[in-house]
DSSP file (Angstrom, degrees, kcal/mol; ACC not computed):
  #  RESIDUE AA STRUCTURE BP1 BP2  ACC     N-H-->O    O-->H-N    N-H-->O    O-->H-N    TCO  KAPPA ALPHA  PHI   PSI    X-CA   Y-CA   Z-CA
    1    1 A X              0   0    0      0, 0.0     2,-0.1     0, 0.0    38,-0.0   0.000 360.0 360.0 360.0 137.8    0.0    0.0    0.0
    2    2 A X        -     0   0    0     37,-0.2     2,-1.1     1,-0.1     0, 0.0  -0.390 360.0-121.4 -71.4 147.5    1.3    3.4   -0.9
    3    3 A X        +     0   0    0     -2,-0.1     2,-0.4     2,-0.0    -1,-0.1  -0.784  43.5 179.5 -89.1  97.9    2.2    5.9    1.9
    4    4 A X        -     0   0    0     -2,-1.1     2,-0.7    38,-0.0    37,-0.0  -0.846  29.6-133.1-108.3 136.1   -0.1    8.7    0.9
    5    5 A X    >   -     0   0    0     -2,-0.4     3,-1.1     1,-0.1    38,-0.1  -0.788  15.1-159.6 -85.9 112.6   -0.5   12.0    2.8
    6    6 A X  T 3  S+     0   0    0     -2,-0.7    -1,-0.1    36,-0.3     4,-0.1   0.563  82.4  66.3 -73.1  -6.7   -4.2   12.6    3.2
    7    7 A X  T 3  S+     0   0    0      2,-0.1    -1,-0.2    -3,-0.0     2,-0.2   0.697  84.9  83.9 -88.3 -17.8   -3.9   16.3    3.9
    8    8 A X  S <  S-     0   0    0     -3,-1.1     2,-0.2     1,-0.1     5,-0.1  -0.521  90.1-101.7 -83.4 151.8   -2.6   17.2    0.4
    9    9 A X        +     0   0    0     -2,-0.2     2,-0.3     4,-0.1    -1,-0.1  -0.517  55.4 154.0 -69.9 135.7   -4.9   17.8   -2.6
   10   10 A X     >  -     0   0    0     -2,-0.2     4,-1.4    -4,-0.1     3,-0.3  -0.984  57.1-112.8-156.4 161.4   -5.1   14.8   -4.9
   11   11 A X  H  > S+     0   0    0     -2,-0.3     4,-2.7     1,-0.2     5,-0.1   0.780 114.8  64.3 -67.1 -25.9   -7.4   13.3   -7.4
   12   12 A X  H  > S+     0   0    0      2,-0.2     4,-2.4     1,-0.2    -1,-0.2   0.895 100.9  49.9 -64.7 -39.2   -7.8   10.3   -5.0
   13   13 A X  H  > S+     0   0    0     -3,-0.3     4,-2.1     2,-0.2    -1,-0.2   0.897 111.2  48.9 -65.7 -39.3   -9.4   12.6   -2.5
   14   14 A X  H  X S+     0   0    0     -4,-1.4     4,-1.7     2,-0.2    -2,-0.2   0.921 110.7  51.1 -64.5 -43.4  -11.8   13.9   -5.1
   15   15 A X  H  X S+     0   0    0     -4,-2.7     4,-3.1     1,-0.2     5,-0.5   0.919 111.1  47.9 -58.0 -45.5  -12.6   10.3   -6.2
   16   16 A X  H  X S+     0   0    0     -4,-2.4     4,-1.7     1,-0.2    -1,-0.2   0.855 108.5  54.6 -67.2 -34.7  -13.3    9.4   -2.5
   17   17 A X  H  < S+     0   0    0     -4,-2.1    -1,-0.2     2,-0.2    -2,-0.2   0.849 117.6  36.4 -65.6 -33.1  -15.5   12.5   -2.1
   18   18 A X  H  < S+     0   0    0     -4,-1.7    -2,-0.2    -5,-0.1    -3,-0.2   0.935 134.4  19.6 -83.8 -51.3  -17.6   11.4   -5.1
   19   19 A X  H  < S-     0   0    0     -4,-3.1    -3,-0.2     1,-0.2    -2,-0.2   0.566 108.7-109.8-101.4 -11.2  -17.7    7.6   -4.8
   20   20 A X     <  -     0   0    0     -4,-1.7    -1,-0.2    -5,-0.5    -3,-0.1  -0.120  41.7 -59.5  98.5 160.7  -16.8    7.0   -1.2
   21   21 A X        -     0   0    0     -4,-0.1     2,-0.8    -5,-0.1    -8,-0.0  -0.419  33.0-137.9 -79.0 151.9  -13.8    5.6    0.5
   22   22 A X        -     0   0    0     -2,-0.1    17,-2.7     2,-0.0     2,-0.2  -0.802  33.2-165.0-107.5  85.2  -12.4    2.1   -0.1
   23   23 A X  E     -A   38   0A   0     -2,-0.8     2,-0.4    15,-0.2    15,-0.2  -0.519  12.3-177.4 -82.4 137.1  -11.6    1.1    3.5
   24   24 A X  E     -A   37   0A   0     13,-1.8    13,-2.5    -2,-0.2     2,-0.3  -0.974  36.9-102.0-128.1 145.4   -9.4   -1.8    4.4
   25   25 A X  E     +A   36   0A   0     -2,-0.4    11,-0.3    11,-0.2     3,-0.1  -0.509  38.6 173.8 -68.3 123.8   -8.6   -3.0    7.9
   26   26 A X  E     +     0   0A   0      9,-3.0     2,-0.3     1,-0.3    10,-0.2   0.673  67.2  11.5-102.7 -23.9   -5.1   -1.9    8.8
   27   27 A X  E     -A   35   0A   0      8,-1.7     8,-2.9     0, 0.0     2,-0.7  -0.951  61.2-141.3-157.0 133.8   -5.1   -3.0   12.4
   28   28 A X  E     +A   34   0A   0     -2,-0.3     6,-0.2     6,-0.2     3,-0.1  -0.872  20.1 175.1 -95.0 116.9   -7.2   -5.2   14.6
   29   29 A X        -     0   0    0      4,-2.0     2,-0.2    -2,-0.7     5,-0.2   0.935  69.9 -23.7 -84.6 -55.1   -7.4   -3.7   18.1
   30   30 A X  S    S-     0   0    0      3,-1.9    -1,-0.3    41,-0.1    38,-0.1  -0.695  83.8 -78.5-136.1-169.2   -9.9   -6.2   19.5
   31   31 A X  S    S+     0   0    0     -2,-0.2     3,-0.1     1,-0.2    -2,-0.0   0.773 132.0  28.0 -66.8 -24.6  -12.5   -8.5   18.0
   32   32 A X  S    S+     0   0    0      1,-0.1     2,-0.5    15,-0.0    -1,-0.2   0.564 110.9  69.8-114.5 -13.4  -14.9   -5.6   17.6
   33   33 A X        +     0   0    0     31,-0.0    -4,-2.0    13,-0.0    -3,-1.9  -0.935  58.2 165.9-114.5 128.1  -12.6   -2.5   17.2
   34   34 A X  E     -A   28   0A   0     -2,-0.5    13,-1.4    -6,-0.2     2,-0.4  -0.922  31.6-131.6-134.9 158.8  -10.5   -2.0   14.1
   35   35 A X  E     -AB  27  46A   0     -8,-2.9    -9,-3.0    -2,-0.3    -8,-1.7  -0.936  28.1-161.6-108.8 139.6   -8.5    0.7   12.4
   36   36 A X  E     -AB  25  45A   0      9,-3.4     9,-2.3    -2,-0.4     2,-0.4  -0.847  10.3-162.5-121.4 154.5   -9.1    1.2    8.7
   37   37 A X  E     -AB  24  44A   0    -13,-2.5   -13,-1.8    -2,-0.3     2,-0.3  -0.996  25.6-120.4-137.6 133.4   -7.2    3.0    5.9
   38   38 A X  E  >  -A   23   0A   0      5,-2.6     4,-1.0    -2,-0.4   -15,-0.2  -0.544  14.1-148.3 -72.0 130.9   -8.6    4.1    2.6
   39   39 A X  T  4 S+     0   0    0    -17,-2.7   -37,-0.2    -2,-0.3    -1,-0.1   0.723  93.7  42.7 -71.8 -21.7   -6.8    2.3   -0.3
   40   40 A X  T  4 S+     0   0    0    -18,-0.2   -27,-0.1   -28,-0.1   -28,-0.1   0.930 130.6  12.9 -90.4 -54.7   -7.3    5.4   -2.5
   41   41 A X  T  4 S-     0   0    0    -29,-0.2    -2,-0.1     2,-0.1   -28,-0.1   0.598  92.2-120.7-106.9 -12.4   -6.6    8.5   -0.5
   42   42 A X     <  +     0   0    0     -4,-1.0   -36,-0.3     1,-0.3     2,-0.1   0.528  52.6 157.0  87.6   5.7   -4.9    7.2    2.7
   43   43 A X        -     0   0    0    -38,-0.1    -5,-2.6    -6,-0.1     2,-0.4  -0.435  32.5-142.2 -66.4 137.7   -7.5    8.5    5.2
   44   44 A X  E     +B   37   0A   0     -7,-0.2    12,-2.4    12,-0.2     2,-0.3  -0.848  23.4 174.3-105.2 139.0   -7.4    6.5    8.5
   45   45 A X  E     -BC  36  55A   0     -9,-2.3    -9,-3.4    -2,-0.4     2,-0.3  -0.894   9.4-164.5-136.4 165.1  -10.6    5.8   10.4
   46   46 A X  E     -BC  35  54A   0      8,-2.4     8,-2.2    -2,-0.3     2,-0.2  -0.953  30.2 -95.4-145.6 162.7  -11.6    3.7   13.5
   47   47 A X  E     - C   0  53A   0    -13,-1.4     6,-0.2    -2,-0.3     2,-0.2  -0.579  39.1-146.5 -77.3 143.9  -14.6    2.3   15.2
   48   48 A X    >   -     0   0    0      4,-2.6     3,-1.6    -2,-0.2    -1,-0.0  -0.520  30.2 -96.9-103.2 176.9  -16.2    4.4   17.9
   49   49 A X  T 3  S+     0   0    0      1,-0.3    -1,-0.0    -2,-0.2    -2,-0.0   0.802 123.8  52.0 -64.4 -30.1  -17.9    3.3   21.1
   50   50 A X  T 3  S-     0   0    0      2,-0.1    -1,-0.3     1,-0.0     3,-0.1   0.301 122.8-102.3 -92.6  11.4  -21.3    3.7   19.5
   51   51 A X  S <  S+     0   0    0     -3,-1.6     2,-0.2     1,-0.3    -2,-0.1   0.535  82.9 119.3  87.5   7.1  -20.4    1.6   16.5
   52   52 A X        -     0   0    0      1,-0.0    -4,-2.6    -5,-0.0     2,-0.4  -0.507  64.9-107.3 -98.0 170.9  -19.8    4.4   14.0
   53   53 A X  E     +C   47   0A   0     -6,-0.2     2,-0.3    -2,-0.2    -6,-0.2  -0.790  36.8 177.3 -98.5 143.5  -16.6    5.3   12.1
   54   54 A X  E     -C   46   0A   0     -8,-2.2    -8,-2.4    -2,-0.4     2,-0.0  -0.962  39.2 -86.9-139.2 156.4  -14.6    8.4   12.9
   55   55 A X  E     -C   45   0A   0     -2,-0.3     2,-1.2   -10,-0.2   -10,-0.3  -0.355  47.8-110.8 -61.3 143.2  -11.4    9.8   11.6
   56   56 A X        +     0   0    0    -12,-2.4   -12,-0.2   -20,-0.1     2,-0.2  -0.660  46.5 177.5 -82.8  98.2   -8.3    8.4   13.4
   57   57 A X     >  -     0   0    0     -2,-1.2     4,-2.5     1,-0.1     5,-0.2  -0.475  46.9 -99.9 -92.2 167.5   -7.0   11.3   15.5
   58   58 A X  H  > S+     0   0    0      1,-0.2     4,-2.3     2,-0.2     5,-0.2   0.859 125.4  54.4 -56.7 -34.3   -4.0   11.2   17.9
   59   59 A X  H  > S+     0   0    0      2,-0.2     4,-2.4     1,-0.2    -1,-0.2   0.920 108.9  46.8 -66.1 -43.2   -6.5   10.8   20.8
   60   60 A X  H  > S+     0   0    0      2,-0.2     4,-2.9     1,-0.2    -2,-0.2   0.883 110.7  53.4 -65.4 -37.3   -8.2    7.8   19.1
   61   61 A X  H  X S+     0   0    0     -4,-2.5     4,-2.2     2,-0.2    -2,-0.2   0.925 110.7  46.6 -61.4 -44.0   -4.8    6.3   18.4
   62   62 A X  H  X S+     0   0    0     -4,-2.3     4,-2.0     2,-0.2    -2,-0.2   0.917 113.8  47.9 -63.6 -43.9   -3.8    6.6   22.0
   63   63 A X  H  X S+     0   0    0     -4,-2.4     4,-2.5     1,-0.2    -2,-0.2   0.920 111.8  49.5 -63.6 -44.6   -7.2    5.2   23.2
   64   64 A X  H  X S+     0   0    0     -4,-2.9     4,-2.6     1,-0.2    -1,-0.2   0.879 109.1  52.3 -63.7 -38.2   -6.9    2.2   20.7
   65   65 A X  H  X S+     0   0    0     -4,-2.2     4,-1.9    -5,-0.2    -1,-0.2   0.906 111.2  47.2 -64.0 -40.6   -3.3    1.5   21.9
   66   66 A X  H  X S+     0   0    0     -4,-2.0     4,-2.2     2,-0.2    -2,-0.2   0.913 112.7  48.8 -66.8 -43.1   -4.5    1.4   25.5
   67   67 A X  H  X S+     0   0    0     -4,-2.5     4,-2.7     1,-0.2    -2,-0.2   0.909 110.6  51.3 -62.9 -41.9   -7.5   -0.8   24.6
   68   68 A X  H  X S+     0   0    0     -4,-2.6     4,-2.4     2,-0.2    -1,-0.2   0.886 109.0  51.2 -62.7 -39.0   -5.2   -3.2   22.6
   69   69 A X  H  X S+     0   0    0     -4,-1.9     4,-2.0     2,-0.2    -2,-0.2   0.921 112.6  45.1 -64.4 -44.3   -2.9   -3.5   25.7
   70   70 A X  H  X S+     0   0    0     -4,-2.2     4,-2.4     2,-0.2    -2,-0.2   0.915 112.5  51.8 -64.4 -43.1   -5.7   -4.3   28.0
   71   71 A X  H  X S+     0   0    0     -4,-2.7     4,-2.4     1,-0.2    -2,-0.2   0.908 110.2  48.1 -62.0 -43.8   -7.2   -6.8   25.5
   72   72 A X  H  X S+     0   0    0     -4,-2.4     4,-2.5     2,-0.2    -1,-0.2   0.900 110.9  51.5 -63.8 -40.9   -3.8   -8.6   25.1
   73   73 A X  H  X S+     0   0    0     -4,-2.0     4,-2.1     1,-0.2    -2,-0.2   0.917 111.4  46.8 -61.9 -43.8   -3.4   -8.8   28.9
   74   74 A X  H  X S+     0   0    0     -4,-2.4     4,-2.4     2,-0.2    -2,-0.2   0.889 111.5  51.3 -66.8 -39.2   -6.8  -10.3   29.3
   75   75 A X  H  X S+     0   0    0     -4,-2.4     4,-2.5     2,-0.2     5,-0.2   0.930 111.0  47.9 -63.0 -44.4   -6.3  -12.8   26.5
   76   76 A X  H  X S+     0   0    0     -4,-2.5     4,-1.8     1,-0.2    -2,-0.2   0.905 113.1  48.1 -62.1 -41.0   -3.0  -13.9   28.1
   77   77 A X  H  X S+     0   0    0     -4,-2.1     4,-1.6     2,-0.2    -1,-0.2   0.886 112.2  49.4 -67.2 -39.7   -4.6  -14.3   31.5
   78   78 A X  H  X S+     0   0    0     -4,-2.4     4,-1.5     1,-0.2    -2,-0.2   0.919 113.4  45.1 -65.2 -44.8   -7.5  -16.3   30.1
   79   79 A X  H  X S+     0   0    0     -4,-2.5     4,-1.1     1,-0.2    -1,-0.2   0.802 108.9  57.4 -72.0 -27.7   -5.3  -18.7   28.2
   80   80 A X  H  < S+     0   0    0     -4,-1.8    -1,-0.2    -5,-0.2    -2,-0.2   0.880 108.0  47.1 -68.4 -37.8   -2.9  -19.1   31.1
   81   81 A X  H  < S+     0   0    0     -4,-1.6    -2,-0.2     1,-0.2    -1,-0.2   0.855 108.8  54.7 -70.2 -34.3   -5.9  -20.3   33.3
   82   82 A X  H  <        0   0    0     -4,-1.5    -1,-0.2     1,-0.3    -2,-0.2   0.757 360.0 360.0 -73.0 -23.5   -7.1  -22.7   30.6
   83   83 A X     <        0   0    0     -4,-1.1    -1,-0.3    -3,-0.1    -2,-0.1   0.486 360.0 360.0 -74.4 360.0   -3.7  -24.4   30.4
């Protein structure tokens, strides 16, 4: 995937404004929370608490990293008990 700067003007941004973004999962945070990146313009989005998509801001990145850390800790603890 190309490393595209979503803040610069490009035909890809115009295409996405007309036809919509082509989102692909870029990172799985938990089973229900994911980070997405548009294959055309490079815009990043994430799932919110109410199930909608929002732009991936630094605050959302920080929150997702914290949620991922908690999720990994719980998974390790669960699998350790099952063994």
